[in-house]
ZAMARGU-4260 file (C-alpha; in steps of 0.2 Angstrom, whole numbers, plus 5000, padded with zeros to 4 digits):
<rodrens>
0) 5138/4957/5460 | 5142/4964/5443 | 5130/4958/5430 | 5134/4958/5411 | 5124/4974/5409
5) 5135/4984/5420 | 5122/4984/5434 | 5128/4983/5452 | 5118/4972/5464 | 5117/4976/5482
10) 5132/4969/5492 | 5124/4968/5509 | 5122/4950/5516 | 5104/4944/5519 | 5100/4930/5531
15) 5114/4917/5531 | 5120/4920/5513 | 5133/4933/5507 | 5134/4942/5491 | 5134/4930/5476
20) 5150/4927/5467 | 5153/4934/5450 | 5143/4926/5436 | 5159/4919/5428 | 5163/4909/5444
25) 5145/4901/5446 | 5144/4883/5442 | 5129/4872/5437 | 5128/4864/5454 | 5110/4868/5460
30) 5103/4854/5472 | 5090/4843/5463 | 5079/4844/5478 | 5079/4863/5478 | 5076/4864/5459
35) 5061/4852/5461 | 5054/4862/5475 | 5056/4879/5465 | 5048/4871/5450 | 5033/4861/5457
40) 5034/4862/5476 | 5023/4873/5487 | 5029/4889/5495 | 5029/4881/5513 | 5040/4866/5507
45) 5052/4878/5499 | 5052/4889/5514 | 5056/4874/5525 | 5069/4867/5514 | 5078/4884/5513
50) 5077/4885/5532 | 5086/4868/5534 | 5072/4859/5542 | 5073/4840/5540 | 5055/4839/5533
55) 5061/4847/5518 | 5073/4833/5513 | 5059/4821/5508 | 5060/4827/5490 | 5075/4815/5488
60) 5089/4828/5491 | 5106/4823/5497 | 5110/4839/5505 | 5115/4839/5523 | 5115/4858/5525
65) 5105/4873/5519 | 5107/4874/5500 | 5117/4888/5492 | 5105/4901/5485 | 5118/4906/5472
70) 5120/4890/5464 | 5114/4889/5446 | 5107/4876/5433 | 5116/4870/5418 | 5108/4885/5408
75) 5115/4897/5421 | 5097/4900/5429 | 5097/4905/5447 | 5083/4900/5459 | 5074/4916/5456
80) 5075/4913/5437 | 5067/4896/5440 | 5053/4902/5450 | 5050/4916/5438 | 5049/4904/5423
85) 5037/4892/5432 | 5019/4890/5429 | 5005/4887/5442 | 4996/4896/5456 | 5001/4914/5454
90) 4999/4918/5472 | 5010/4903/5477 | 5023/4908/5464 | 5023/4926/5471 | 5026/4920/5488
95) 5041/4909/5482 | 5048/4924/5473 | 5047/4935/5489 | 5055/4921/5499 | 5070/4920/5487
100) 5072/4939/5485 | 5071/4941/5504 | 5086/4929/5507 | 5096/4935/5491 | 5090/4952/5484
105) 5104/4953/5472 | 5097/4938/5462 | 5084/4949/5454 | 5098/4957/5443 | 5108/4941/5439
110) 5108/4936/5420 | 5109/4918/5415 | 5119/4911/5401 | 5108/4919/5388 | 5108/4936/5397
115) 5090/4934/5403 | 5086/4941/5420 | 5071/4934/5431 | 5061/4948/5423 | 5064/4941/5406
120) 5058/4924/5412 | 5043/4931/5420 | 5038/4941/5405 | 5041/4925/5393 | 5030/4915/5404
125) 5016/4928/5403 | 5015/4930/5422 | 5010/4948/5424 | 5009/4948/5443 | 5026/4942/5444
130) 5032/4955/5432 | 5024/4969/5442 | 5031/4961/5458 | 5049/4961/5451 | 5047/4980/5446
135) 5041/4984/5463 | 5055/4975/5471 | 5068/4984/5460 | 5060/5001/5464 | 5063/4997/5482
140) 5081/4997/5479 | 5080/5013/5470 | 5073/5021/5454 | 5089/5018/5444 | 5090/5000/5449
145) 5072/4998/5443 | 5076/5007/5426 | 5091/4997/5424 | 5082/4980/5427 | 5068/4985/5414
150) 5081/4990/5401 | 5093/4975/5404 | 5096/4967/5387 | 5100/4949/5384 | 5112/4942/5371
155) 5099/4945/5358 | 5098/4963/5363 | 5080/4960/5369 | 5072/4968/5385 | 5058/4961/5395
160) 5047/4971/5383 | 5051/4960/5369 | 5045/4945/5378 | 5029/4954/5382 | 5026/4958/5364
165) 5031/4940/5359 | 5019/4933/5372 | 5005/4944/5364 | 5000/4952/5381 | 4994/4970/5378
170) 4992/4972/5397 | 5010/4967/5401 | 5016/4979/5387 | 5005/4993/5396 | 5013/4989/5413
175) 5031/4989/5406 | 5029/5005/5396 | 5020/5014/5410 | 5036/5011/5421 | 5048/5015/5407
180) 5042/5023/5391 | 5060/5023/5384 | 5059/5004/5383 | 5052/5006/5365 | 5068/5014/5359
185) 5078/4999/5363 | 5089/4992/5356 | 5097/5006/5346 | 5102/4993/5333 | 5093/4976/5330
190) 5075/4970/5333 | 5064/4984/5341 | 5048/4980/5350 | 5038/4988/5337 | 5046/4978/5323
195) 5042/4962/5333 | 5024/4968/5335 | 5022/4971/5316 | 5031/4955/5312 | 5018/4946/5323
200) 5004/4956/5315 | 4998/4963/5332 | 4992/4980/5328 | 4985/4983/5345 | 5002/4981/5354
205) 5010/4992/5340 | 4997/5006/5344 | 5001/5004/5363 | 5019/5006/5360 | 5017/5021/5349
210) 5005/5030/5361 | 5014/5026/5377 | 5030/5031/5370 | 5023/5048/5364 | 5029/5043/5346
215) 5047/5042/5352 | 5051/5024/5348 | 5063/5013/5337 | 5057/5006/5320 | 5073/4996/5318
220) 5074/4978/5314 | 5087/4965/5310 | 5099/4967/5295 | 5096/4985/5294 | 5077/4983/5290
225) 5064/4994/5298 | 5046/4990/5303 | 5039/4996/5286 | 5050/4982/5278 | 5040/4969/5287
230) 5023/4978/5287 | 5022/4978/5268 | 5023/4959/5268 | 5010/4957/5282 | 4995/4968/5279
235) 4989/4984/5271 | 4982/4991/5287 | 4998/4990/5296 | 5007/4998/5282 | 4995/5013/5282
240) 4997/5014/5301 | 5016/5016/5300 | 5015/5028/5285 | 5005/5039/5296 | 5017/5039/5310
245) 5033/5040/5299 | 5033/5041/5280 | 5052/5043/5280 | 5053/5024/5282 | 5049/5022/5263
250) 5067/5028/5258 | 5077/5018/5272 | 5086/5003/5265 | 5091/4988/5274 | 5109/4980/5274
255) 5107/4977/5255 | 5100/4994/5251 | 5083/4987/5248 | 5069/4999/5252 | 5051/4994/5258
260) 5044/4996/5240 | 5055/4982/5234 | 5049/4971/5249 | 5031/4975/5244 | 5034/4969/5226
265) 5041/4952/5232 | 5025/4949/5241 | 5017/4945/5225 | 5026/4928/5226 | 5014/4923/5240
270) 4999/4916/5232 | 4987/4920/5247 | 4992/4938/5249 | 4984/4948/5235 | 4987/4966/5243
275) 5005/4968/5235 | 4999/4980/5221 | 4988/4991/5233 | 5003/4993/5245 | 5015/4997/5231
280) 5003/5011/5226 | 5001/5017/5244 | 5020/5018/5246 | 5022/5028/5229 | 5008/5039/5234
285) 5018/5044/5250 | 5035/5045/5241 | 5036/5044/5222 | 5055/5045/5223 | 5055/5027/5229
290) 5055/5022/5211 | 5072/5029/5208 | 5081/5022/5223 | 5092/5007/5219 | 5099/4994/5231
295) 5117/4990/5233 | 5117/4979/5217 | 5110/4994/5207 | 5093/4986/5206 | 5078/4998/5205
300) 5060/4993/5210 | 5056/4990/5192 | 5070/4977/5191 | 5063/4968/5207 | 5046/4968/5200
305) 5052/4960/5183 | 5062/4947/5193 | 5046/4940/5201 | 5035/4942/5186 | 5024/4956/5193
310) 5017/4962/5177 | 5003/4972/5185 | 5015/4981/5197 | 5026/4985/5182 | 5011/4993/5173
315) 5008/5004/5189 | 5026/5009/5190 | 5026/5015/5172 | 5010/5024/5173 | 5017/5033/5188
320) 5033/5037/5179 | 5036/5031/5161 | 5054/5035/5161 | 5058/5023/5175 | 5058/5009/5161
325) 5075/5014/5156 | 5083/5013/5173 | 5099/5002/5172 | 5106/4991/5186 | 5124/4989/5190
330) 5126/4977/5175 | 5118/4989/5163 | 5102/4979/5162 | 5084/4986/5160 | 5069/4977/5168
335) 5067/4969/5151 | 5084/4961/5152 | 5080/4955/5170 | 5063/4948/5165 | 5071/4938/5150
340) 5085/4932/5162 | 5072/4925/5174 | 5061/4918/5161 | 5046/4929/5165 | 5036/4927/5149
345) 5022/4939/5155 | 5034/4954/5157 | 5042/4951/5140 | 5025/4950/5131 | 5019/4966/5140
350) 5035/4975/5135 | 5034/4969/5117 | 5016/4974/5115 | 5017/4991/5123 | 5022/5003/5109
355) 5028/5016/5122 | 5042/5004/5127 | 5049/5001/5110 | 5064/5012/5115 | 5070/5000/5127
360) 5069/4984/5116 | 5087/4986/5109 | 5096/4993/5124 | 5112/4983/5127 | 5119/4979/5144
365) 5137/4980/5149 | 5141/4964/5139 | 5132/4971/5124 | 5118/4959/5125 | 5100/4964/5121
370) 5085/4956/5127 | 5085/4945/5111 | 5103/4939/5114 | 5098/4933/5132 | 5081/4925/5126
375) 5091/4915/5112 | 5104/4910/5125 | 5090/4904/5137 | 5082/4894/5122 | 5065/4900/5127
380) 5054/4899/5111 | 5040/4910/5119 | 5051/4924/5124 | 5060/4923/5107 | 5044/4924/5098
385) 5038/4939/5108 | 5053/4949/5103 | 5054/4942/5086 | 5036/4947/5082 | 5040/4966/5086
390) 5047/4974/5071 | 5056/4987/5082 | 5068/4973/5088 | 5085/4973/5079 | 5090/4956/5074
395) 5108/4959/5069 | 5115/4969/5084 | 5132/4962/5091 | 5137/4960/5109 | 5155/4964/5116
400) 5161/4947/5109 | 5155/4951/5091 | 5140/4939/5093 | 5123/4941/5085 | 5108/4931/5091
405) 5112/4919/5077 | 5129/4915/5083 | 5122/4912/5101 | 5109/4901/5094 | 5122/4891/5084
410) 5132/4888/5100 | 5117/4883/5110 | 5111/4868/5099 | 5110/4852/5109 | 5100/4842/5097
415) 5090/4845/5081 | 5073/4843/5090 | 5076/4855/5105 | 5071/4873/5106 | 5089/4880/5101
420) 5088/4872/5084 | 5071/4878/5080 | 5076/4896/5085 | 5092/4894/5074 | 5081/4888/5059
425) 5070/4903/5061 | 5084/4915/5062 | 5092/4908/5046 | 5076/4908/5037 | 5073/4926/5039
430) 5091/4930/5035 | 5099/4935/5052 | 5117/4939/5049 | 5132/4931/5059 | 5143/4943/5069
435) 5161/4947/5068 | 5170/4936/5081 | 5187/4929/5083 | 5179/4912/5088 | 5192/4910/5102
440) 5207/4907/5091 | 5217/4921/5100 | 5210/4919/5117 | 5218/4905/5127 | 5203/4904/5139
445) 5191/4902/5125 | 5202/4889/5117 | 5203/4879/5133 | 5184/4881/5136 | 5181/4875/5118
450) 5192/4859/5121 | 5182/4855/5137 | 5166/4857/5128 | 5171/4846/5114 | 5177/4832/5127
455) 5160/4834/5136 | 5150/4832/5120 | 5160/4817/5114 | 5156/4809/5131 | 5138/4813/5129
460) 5138/4807/5111 | 5146/4790/5116 | 5132/4787/5129 | 5118/4793/5118 | 5123/4783/5103
465) 5121/4767/5112 | 5104/4770/5119 | 5098/4778/5102 | 5105/4763/5092 | 5096/4751/5103
470) 5079/4760/5100 | 5081/4761/5081 | 5086/4743/5080 | 5071/4737/5090 | 5059/4748/5079
475) 5068/4741/5063 | 5066/4723/5069 | 5047/4725/5074 | 5042/4734/5058 | 5052/4721/5047
480) 5042/4707/5056 | 5026/4716/5053 | 5029/4717/5035 | 5027/4698/5034 | 5013/4695/5046
485) 5000/4706/5038 | 4984/4710/5048 | 4969/4699/5042 | 4980/4685/5036 | 4983/4679/5018
490) 4973/4672/5004 | 4972/4653/5002 | 4981/4643/4989 | 4966/4641/4978 | 4964/4659/4976
495) 4970/4668/4960 | 4981/4679/4971 | 4986/4666/4983 | 4997/4672/4997 | 4992/4690/4995
500) 4985/4700/5010 | 4966/4698/5012 | 4964/4716/5016 | 4975/4723/5002 | 4967/4737/4993
505) 4957/4744/5008 | 4960/4762/5015 | 4966/4755/5032 | 4978/4743/5024 | 4986/4756/5013
510) 4989/4767/5028 | 4996/4753/5038 | 5007/4747/5024 | 5014/4765/5021 | 5016/4769/5039
515) 5025/4752/5043 | 5037/4755/5028 | 5041/4773/5033 | 5045/4767/5051 | 5056/4753/5044
520) 5065/4765/5032 | 5068/4779/5045 | 5073/4767/5059 | 5086/4759/5047 | 5092/4776/5042
525) 5094/4781/5060 | 5104/4766/5064 | 5116/4769/5050 | 5118/4787/5056 | 5122/4781/5073
530) 5134/4768/5067 | 5144/4782/5058 | 5142/4794/5073 | 5150/4782/5084 | 5165/4778/5072
535) 5180/4788/5078 | 5188/4787/5060 | 5174/4798/5054 | 5178/4817/5055 | 5171/4825/5070
540) 5160/4837/5061 | 5151/4824/5052 | 5149/4813/5068 | 5141/4828/5077 | 5129/4831/5062
545) 5124/4813/5061 | 5121/4811/5079 | 5110/4827/5080 | 5100/4822/5065 | 5097/4804/5072
550) 5084/4810/5086 | 5071/4817/5074 | 5072/4802/5062 | 5070/4790/5077 | 5055/4800/5083
555) 5047/4800/5065 | 5049/4781/5065 | 5041/4779/5082 | 5026/4790/5076 | 5024/4779/5060
560) 5025/4763/5070 | 5011/4769/5081 | 5001/4774/5066 | 5003/4757/5059 | 4998/4749/5075
565) 4983/4759/5076 | 4976/4756/5059 | 4980/4737/5060 | 4970/4737/5076 | 4956/4746/5068
570) 4955/4735/5052 | 4954/4720/5063 | 4942/4726/5076 | 4930/4738/5067 | 4919/4724/5059
575) 4916/4715/5075 | 4920/4727/5089 | 4919/4745/5083 | 4920/4753/5101 | 4936/4744/5104
580) 4943/4750/5088 | 4939/4767/5092 | 4946/4766/5109 | 4963/4760/5102 | 4963/4774/5089
585) 4959/4787/5102 | 4972/4781/5114 | 4986/4781/5101 | 4980/4799/5095 | 4980/4805/5113
590) 4998/4798/5116 | 5004/4806/5100 | 4996/4822/5105 | 5004/4822/5122 | 5021/4819/5115
595) 5020/4832/5101 | 5010/4845/5110 | 5025/4855/5116 | 5033/4855/5099 | 5016/4859/5091
600) 5014/4874/5102 | 5031/4880/5099 | 5029/4879/5081 | 5013/4889/5082 | 5021/4903/5092
605) 5035/4904/5079 | 5023/4904/5065 | 5013/4918/5073 | 5030/4928/5076 | 5035/4926/5058
610) 5018/4932/5052 | 5019/4948/5063 | 5036/4952/5058 | 5037/4948/5039 | 5019/4945/5034
615) 5008/4930/5033 | 5016/4922/5018 | 5033/4921/5027 | 5024/4911/5041 | 5015/4900/5029
620) 5031/4895/5019 | 5040/4891/5035 | 5026/4882/5043 | 5020/4871/5028 | 5026/4855/5035
625) 5016/4857/5051 | 5001/4863/5040 | 5003/4848/5029 | 5004/4836/5044 | 4988/4844/5052
630) 4979/4843/5035 | 4983/4825/5032 | 4978/4820/5050 | 4961/4829/5048 | 4959/4821/5031
635) 4963/4803/5037 | 4951/4805/5052 | 4937/4812/5041 | 4940/4797/5029 | 4939/4785/5044
640) 4924/4793/5050 | 4915/4791/5033 | 4920/4773/5032 | 4913/4770/5050 | 4897/4779/5045
645) 4895/4767/5030 | 4894/4752/5043 | 4911/4749/5049 | 4913/4733/5038 | 4929/4731/5028
650) 4925/4722/5012 | 4939/4715/5001 | 4939/4721/4983 | 4929/4711/4970 | 4939/4696/4963
655) 4939/4692/4945 | 4930/4675/4940 | 4941/4660/4941 | 4946/4653/4923 | 4938/4637/4916
660) 4948/4622/4919
</rodrens>
């Protein structure tokens, strides 16, 4: 019979059966009783069944004649495949295998629908005696047949040695390699046994393969990778072992051109694997040229390290070879461009603090963009501040479209409160110039894109106007009502100032009154802005400006309303329940801090960047609103603390004596 590997099975008939038909003509018609006996029956029952004795049909078989030994299951397994893959008493299984082989020797070389021989099945089951028996039986038909059986590959291009490695049996690997050391060289392309052993982190089997093959073995893996590609992501010991055997693996790229050094860098993404940096150093020690080998996308190891935020590895690379900092990928980008594009703040901070890297800060890619252009487009305040704070960074460089960072910031504004608007305010404050750009008037694509962007923005503005207007109107309604329901109530009619608030003139009341008035004023202003931004008769430019300015105004009104609520609660509760009053005040402060934390942190970063670039006074002038807010907050808290220390009681101001009747 001709198997799919090109091997020729013996054609001499054995017993009552003849040579099996070709594999393509075999049909899945194995008798159920025969399959049951092969899987779980005893040797004697199977022997009786194959001999056609009546006692054998007690398993429920409907057969009326001796079964066809060349029938196969749905998966294309012959009777010998089934016996080889079974688990149970080893001696009984060996007797079954001898029985089947004695009646149909050619089944030893038949491959199932997956290309597996019975030897594959035995190795997959971890049955070493069965593997040894199959090898001996194949040798009985000739050395070439035995070698052919051992080297038969299934559809995955795997031999029985692969199954032994996957099972993790070093004894089985020893057995197979002793009979055919060339097994370690198969397949020529694809997953080699050594690659599989390294993948499974089985160093013992890897050493066995190397020693029994005399060092002549395949290191190949899938997709053009070699064993070192996977070793650097498994363990440092396996990496060192492979480097001792073959250090040429360091420069072999996979199907994408990625070398093992790039794979080692990526390992830093695994939080439990801390050996990425030592492995990279080990690879560079063996072959320093690996730093200068790009993949098919033109990315060097420095670019890969920047893309995953491996600051420590970038540091090691630059210590080994400072000039590798200027390597450009296929898009003309340095590792700094990649770090900004992937939002790796640590890499950007490192590059901006390192004086020796100042020469790469203004390198432009093929589109003319510097790292600052990309940081502004990403609307990342932290990366922008790192670059802005370095005086070596040029702020007015134009890209291929004639755009400076200021132009990009102006295009990226979504609202007055988001990061893009803050970046633009800083750039305008320090006098960054605009570029020389045609603004899309002569480019049909740019004109169409601008029209689509405008339609999209109008749709967003329509939906946003409704939700914002509801919020502003609610705040105006609440604050309007609070103005006529003062905390503490009003003085009686018999009082000189009848109808006036009882707590008027106290510190807490003054804060409440001012905060409530501001909340009403700002919410009303926001409502008016939103009314005009939703009016199609108003020019589009004015509508956009009003819509963008509505958000900060609404947020200020919300802040003032919360402040008014807090001080009203403190005034009412402090004289009788001081802890409850403090709890209310603390809750409101924490809520405000939570909502303002990100904006405050961004403002601090921008303040620090301005100070580093143009001096501390520049930063102070720009950041005076934040400083004033912090000062007033601290002042009010201190004033409240002093009042609480005085006893926590709120006394109304002294009243003039009533006139004589």
